[in-house]
C-alpha positions in Angstrom: -13.4 -1.2 -33.5 -16.8 0.2 -32.3 -15.8 -1.0 -29.2 -12.5 0.7 -28.4 -13.4 4.2 -28.5 -16.3 3.5 -25.3 -13.5 1.4 -23.6 -10.4 3.8 -24.4 -12.7 6.8 -22.9 -12.9 5.6 -19.6 -9.7 3.9 -19.3 -7.8 7.3 -17.4 -11.2 7.1 -14.9 -10.4 3.5 -14.2 -6.7 4.2 -13.5 -7.9 7.0 -11.5 -10.5 4.8 -9.3 -7.4 1.9 -9.0 -5.6 5.2 -7.6 -8.1 6.1 -5.1 -8.1 2.1 -4.1 -4.9 2.1 -3.3 -5.0 5.2 -1.0 -8.2 3.7 1.0 -6.5 1.0 1.5 -3.9 2.4 4.0 -4.8 5.8 4.5 -7.2 4.9 7.6 -4.4 3.1 9.3 -2.0 5.6 8.9 -4.1 8.1 10.4 -5.6 5.9 13.4 -1.5 5.5 14.2 -0.6 9.3 13.7 -3.1 9.8 16.3 -0.8 7.8 19.0 -0.3 10.3 21.3 -4.0 10.7 22.0 -4.3 7.4 22.7 -1.0 6.9 25.0 -2.1 10.5 26.9 -5.2 9.1 27.7 -4.4 6.0 29.1 -1.6 7.7 31.1 -4.9 9.7 32.4 -3.2 12.9 31.0 -4.4 15.0 28.4 -1.3 16.2 26.6 -1.3 18.8 23.4 0.1 16.7 20.2 3.4 16.9 20.1 4.4 18.8 22.6 4.0 16.8 26.5 4.6 12.9 26.1 3.4 11.1 28.6 6.4 9.9 31.1 5.4 5.8 31.3 3.1 3.6 29.7 1.6 1.3 31.8 -0.4 -0.5 29.2 2.6 -0.9 26.9 0.4 0.7 24.3 3.0 1.3 21.4 4.5 -2.2 21.7 0.9 -4.5 22.1 -0.8 -2.1 19.1 2.1 -2.9 16.7 1.4 -6.7 17.6 -1.7 -6.5 17.7 -2.1 -4.7 14.2 0.5 -7.3 12.5 -1.1 -10.6 13.5 -4.6 -10.1 11.9 -2.8 -8.7 9.3 -0.6 -11.9 8.5 -3.1 -14.2 9.3 -5.4 -13.0 7.4 -3.7 -12.1 4.2 -2.6 -15.7 4.4 -5.9 -16.6 4.7 -7.5 -14.6 1.9 -4.9 -16.3 -0.5 -6.6 -19.6 -0.5 -10.3 -18.6 0.8 -10.8 -16.2 -1.9 -12.0 -18.4 -4.5 -14.7 -19.3 -2.5 -16.1 -15.9 -1.2 -17.4 -13.4 -3.5 -15.2 -10.7 -4.6 -17.9 -7.8 -3.7 -18.3 -9.1 -0.1 -14.5 -9.3 0.6 -14.3 -5.8 -0.6 -17.1 -3.8 0.1 -17.7 -5.7 3.3 -14.6 -4.9 4.3 -15.1 -1.2 3.5 -18.4 -1.3 5.5 -16.9 -2.7 8.4 -13.5 -0.5 8.8 -16.3 2.6 8.3 -17.7 1.6 11.2 -15.0 1.0 13.5 -13.9 4.6 12.5 -17.1 5.8 13.7 -16.8 4.2 17.1 -13.4 5.1 17.8 -14.3 8.9 16.8 -17.6 8.5 18.8 -15.5 7.2 22.0 -13.1 10.5 22.0 -16.1 12.2 23.9 -17.3 9.1 26.1 -15.6 9.1 30.0 -15.0 5.3 30.6 -12.2 3.6 32.6 -9.0 3.0 31.3 -9.9 -0.6 31.0 -12.4 -0.4 29.1 -10.9 1.5 26.7 -7.9 -0.1 26.1 -10.3 -3.3 25.5 -12.4 -1.3 23.3 -9.1 0.2 21.2 -7.2 -3.1 21.0 -9.9 -5.2 19.8 -10.7 -1.9 17.1 -7.0 -2.5 16.0 -7.2 -6.1 15.7 -10.4 -5.7 13.6 -9.2 -2.8 11.2 -6.3 -5.1 10.3 -8.1 -8.1 9.9 -10.8 -6.4 7.4 -7.6 -4.3 5.8 -5.8 -7.5 5.1 -9.3 -9.0 3.3 -9.2 -5.7 1.3 -6.2 -5.1 0.5 -5.5 -8.9 -0.6 -8.4 -8.4 -2.6 -7.4 -5.6 -4.3 -4.3 -6.7 -5.2 -5.6 -9.6 -6.9 -7.9 -7.5 -8.7 -5.5 -4.6 -10.4 -3.7 -8.0 -11.1 -6.1 -8.7 -13.6 -5.2 -5.3 -15.4 -2.1 -4.1 -17.4 1.5 -3.3 -15.2 0.4 0.2 -15.5 -2.8 0.0 -13.0 -0.6 -1.8 -10.3 2.0 0.7 -10.0 -1.4 3.5 -9.7 -2.4 1.4 -7.4 0.6 1.1 -5.2 1.3 4.9 -5.8 -2.2 5.6 -4.0 -1.0 3.5 -1.2 2.1 5.8 -0.8 -0.2 9.5 -1.0 -1.8 8.3 1.8 0.7 8.0 4.1 1.6 11.8 3.1 -1.8 12.9 4.0 -1.2 12.0 7.4 2.2 13.2 7.3 0.6 16.6 6.4 -2.0 16.2 9.0 0.5 15.5 11.8 2.7 18.6 11.0 -0.2 21.0 10.8 -1.3 19.3 14.2 2.0 19.9 15.7 2.3 23.2 14.3 -1.3 24.8 15.6 -0.7 23.3 18.4 -4.1 21.4 18.6 -4.8 19.9 21.8 -5.0 15.7 21.6 -8.5 15.3 21.5 -9.2 17.9 18.8 -6.4 15.7 16.8 -8.0 12.9 17.2 -11.1 13.7 16.0 -9.8 14.7 13.0 -7.9 11.9 12.5 -10.4 9.0 13.0 -13.3 11.7 10.6 -11.2 11.7 7.4 -10.7 8.2 7.4 -14.5 7.7 7.7 -15.0 10.5 4.3 -11.9 9.0 2.3 -13.6 5.1 2.8 -16.6 6.6 1.8 -15.3 7.7 -1.6 -13.5 4.6 -2.0 -16.4 2.3 -1.4 -18.8 4.5 -4.1 -15.1 4.4 -6.6 -15.4 0.4 -6.4 -19.0 0.2 -6.6 -18.8 2.7 -10.3 -15.7 0.0 -11.4 -18.2 -2.7 -12.7 -20.3 -0.2 -14.7 -17.1 1.1 -16.8 -16.7 -1.2 -20.1 -12.9 -1.0 -20.0 -13.0 -2.7 -16.5 -15.3 -5.2 -17.8 -13.0 -6.4 -20.1 -10.6 -7.4 -17.9 -12.4 -7.7 -14.6 -15.2 -10.1 -15.3 -15.1 -12.7 -17.6 -12.2 -10.9 -19.7 -11.6 -9.5 -23.0 -11.2 -13.1 -25.0 -15.0 -14.7 -23.4 -16.2 -11.1 -24.2 -15.2 -11.6 -28.0 -16.2 -15.1 -27.9 -19.6 -14.8 -26.6 -20.2 -11.5 -29.6 -18.7 -13.6 -32.1 -15.3 -11.3 -32.3 -12.4 -13.6 -33.0 -9.6 -12.6 -31.1 -6.7 -13.0 -34.3 -3.1 -13.3 -33.8 -2.4 -9.8 -35.0 -4.9 -8.7 -32.0 -6.8 -6.6 -34.8 -10.1 -6.9 -32.6 -8.3 -6.6 -29.0 -7.8 -2.8 -29.8 -9.9 -2.5 -27.3 -8.5 -4.0 -24.5 -4.7 -2.0 -24.3 -5.6 1.4 -26.4 -3.4 3.8 -26.1 -3.4 7.5 -26.9 -0.8 10.5 -27.9 -3.0 12.7 -25.4 -3.6 9.3 -22.9 -7.4 9.2 -23.8 -6.8 6.4 -26.2 -6.9 7.3 -29.7 -4.5 8.9 -32.0 -6.5 12.3 -34.1 -7.3 9.9 -36.3 -9.6 7.7 -34.3 -6.9 4.8 -35.1 -5.7 2.4 -31.8 -2.1 2.7 -31.4 -0.1 0.0 -30.1 3.1 0.0 -27.8 5.3 -3.0 -26.7 3.0 -4.1 -23.6 -0.1 -4.2 -25.7 2.1 -6.6 -27.6 2.5 -8.7 -24.8 -1.3 -7.9 -23.5 -2.3 -9.7 -26.8 -0.3 -12.4 -26.8 -1.7 -13.2 -23.4 -5.1 -12.8 -24.5 -4.1 -15.1 -27.6 -3.0 -17.7 -24.9 -5.8 -17.5 -23.2 -7.9 -17.7 -26.1 -6.2 -21.1 -26.9 -6.7 -22.7 -23.3 -10.4 -21.3 -22.6 -11.4 -24.2 -20.5 -8.2 -24.7 -18.8 -8.5 -24.7 -14.9 -6.4 -22.2 -12.8 -3.1 -23.6 -11.2 -3.6 -24.2 -7.7 -1.5 -21.9 -4.9 1.3 -24.1 -4.8 1.9 -23.9 -8.4 1.4 -20.1 -8.4 3.8 -19.6 -5.6 6.8 -21.5 -7.9 6.2 -18.8 -10.6 6.6 -16.0 -8.4 8.7 -17.6 -5.1 11.5 -15.1 -6.5 9.2 -11.8 -6.3 7.5 -12.5 -3.2 11.1 -13.1 -1.5 12.2 -9.9 -2.9 8.5 -7.8 -1.6 8.9 -9.7 1.8 12.7 -8.6 2.1 12.0 -5.0 0.9 9.1 -4.7 3.9 10.9 -6.1 6.0 14.0 -3.8 5.2 12.1 -1.0 5.9 10.2 -1.7 8.7 12.6 -2.4 10.5 14.0 0.9 11.0 11.1 3.6 9.7 9.1 4.6 12.0 10.3 2.8 15.0 14.2 4.2 14.8 13.9 6.8 12.7 11.0 8.8 14.7 13.7 9.3 17.3 16.2 10.9 15.4 16.6 14.5 16.6 17.6 17.8 14.7 21.2 19.3 14.5 21.6 21.7 11.6 18.9 23.0 9.2 15.8 22.4 11.9 17.5 22.6 15.1 15.6 23.6 18.0 12.6 22.6 15.9 11.5 19.1 17.3 8.0 19.7 16.3 8.3 20.4 12.7 11.5 17.7 12.0 9.8 14.9 12.6 6.6 15.3 10.5 8.9 16.6 8.0 11.5 15.2 7.5 10.3 11.5 9.0 7.3 11.2 7.6 6.4 13.6 4.7 9.5 13.2 3.3 9.4 9.2 3.3 6.3 8.8 2.1 6.8 11.5 -0.9 9.6 9.7 -1.7 8.1 6.5 -1.6 5.4 7.9 -4.0 8.2 8.9 -6.3 9.5 5.3 -6.4 6.5 3.6 -6.9 5.2 6.3 -9.6 8.7 5.5 -11.6 7.9 2.3 -12.4 5.0 3.4 -14.8 8.2 4.5 -16.8 11.2 2.7 -16.0 11.1 -1.2 -15.4 15.1 -2.2 -14.6 16.2 -4.6 -13.9 14.0 -6.9 -15.3 12.2 -9.5 -13.9 14.2 -12.1 -15.6 17.8 -10.5 -14.3 19.6 -11.5 -11.0 20.7 -8.0 -10.7 16.8 -7.5 -9.1 16.9 -9.5 -6.1 20.7 -8.3 -5.5 19.3 -4.7 -5.2 16.9 -5.5 -3.1 19.3 -7.1 -0.5 21.5 -4.2 -1.3 19.1 -2.0 0.5 20.4 -3.7 3.9 23.0 -1.0 4.2 20.4 1.8 5.0 19.9 -0.1 8.3 23.0 1.0 9.8 23.4 4.0 7.9 20.1 5.1 9.8 20.6 3.8 12.6 24.6 6.1 13.0 22.7 9.1 12.3 21.3 11.2 15.1 19.0 8.6 17.0 18.3 9.7 20.4 18.8 8.7 23.3 21.6 5.6 22.2 24.1 3.3 24.3 26.5 1.4 22.1 26.2 2.9 18.4 28.4 6.0 17.9 26.5 9.4 16.2 28.8 9.3 12.5 26.2 10.9 10.3 24.8 14.3 12.7 23.8 16.9 10.5 20.3 16.9 8.3 21.3 17.1 5.5 22.9 13.6 5.8 19.6 12.3 7.2 17.5 13.7 4.2 19.7 12.2 1.9 19.8 8.3 3.6 16.1 9.0 4.2 15.4 9.4 0.9 16.7 7.4 -1.0 15.7 4.3 1.4 12.2 5.4 0.8 12.5 5.7 -3.1 14.0 2.5 -3.2 11.5 0.9 -0.8 8.5 2.1 -3.3 10.5 0.9 -6.5 11.2 -2.1 -5.4 7.8 -2.9 -3.7 5.6 -2.0 -6.3 8.2 -3.6 -9.2 7.9 -6.8 -7.5 4.3 -7.1 -7.6 3.8 -5.9 -10.7 6.3 -8.2 -11.7 4.7 -11.4 -10.4 1.6 -11.1 -12.4 3.4 -11.0 -15.3 5.5 -14.1 -14.5 1.9 -16.2 -14.1 -0.7 -16.9 -17.2 -3.8 -14.4 -16.9 -6.5 -16.8 -15.1 -3.7 -17.0 -12.3 -3.3 -13.2 -11.6 -5.8 -12.7 -9.0 -4.6 -15.5 -7.2 -0.6 -14.5 -7.9 -1.8 -10.9 -6.5 -3.1 -12.3 -3.5 -0.3 -14.6 -2.6 2.0 -11.5 -3.0 0.0 -9.8 -0.5 0.7 -12.5 2.0 4.6 -12.1 1.4 4.0 -8.2 2.0 2.5 -8.6 4.9 4.9 -11.1 5.9 7.7 -8.5 5.3 5.6 -6.0 7.6 5.7 -8.1 10.3 9.6 -9.3 10.2 10.4 -5.6 10.0 8.2 -4.7 13.0 9.6 -7.9 14.5 13.5 -6.5 13.7 12.7 -3.2 15.1 12.5 -4.2 18.4 16.0 -5.7 18.5 17.3 -2.9 16.5 16.5 -0.4 19.0 17.9 -2.3 22.0 21.1 -2.0 19.4 21.5 1.9 18.9 
């Protein structure tokens, strides 16, 4: 029991670190794409005010090519990470990726004030997009594998952090539009912020191995540690109170110092007992793990394919009519980006309280499929310009209701899919399941981005 107190007291810090790690995986890229006006304006030889003046043409097809160049390495390297992660040290993959992302953003920020030909600027920017997403794919896949070793609550916190990254970028866009900042000044802010965030994230990751609660899960595991200390793990999990302790005040112990167990604690204990019984069993192969999680892999692919098919490619072209009429500069960042990311964050956070439908229920994949209804609903809002489809929902309130439900269900089912996948495999295979699920998450993003081109032509 003496190890319980030390482990439980820093469990809250471990939770905060995984939240920040989640935010750190997506915040750099979210801020990068928020500066799209800067890139298109510079490639067109204009100096536009952010959010007020758009270039009439896109000779380099930057918007389309940037999406393609971003998705290819994301898909390729999440796939490779699913198979090769066992052969490259975790610290090399995670800390190394963060360092390279930091260097790429320092380069991008420095180029804001450097004069060069448009062709050179375009080539450097495309290469930067490729490498940011390449290292981002390795980072995200590795961190999903890492957090899969911990209880489901930490997976929810990690994905909630990812949603909060989108909220920050949306607020930055809104403030930039309201203040009418010139594109170069905005871009510097968009690129310097991820540098600071990446440094903080790197420090958080380096602190993690020094926390006793994290070591219980992330190193050799609680079972091995107990065996090394000759502290047996009994069937009633008396000694495992150090692993999954839950406090009335969120710290891990009651006032009288006794450990408290919940239903999830018992499940963790059972898994640890199972792991103890098979201490020498090797990890399952990737196909064997996929056979157990293919339903959840399909679900997370479907969730992100539906989400990315209309957001932001189509929703960003929605024009205000009603509450925000005549306030285009406020409507897009607030009602499209901030509302989406806030509701997405709420949906992800809900999974720490509610897990319904269960992972065995046929209702889960059914509800995931039913999200397809949001595609026509959002396309029939006041998206402009349009040629083929009529506008059935032209008021801002209809758009806000659809967007809120669309975003909340996206966050909820995506987070639940990722959490359920690690629960469907043995503890020794949780990291493999996390890496595989990241690949299918990226596959959903790529499919959604591809569908968006088709859907834009149909509006």
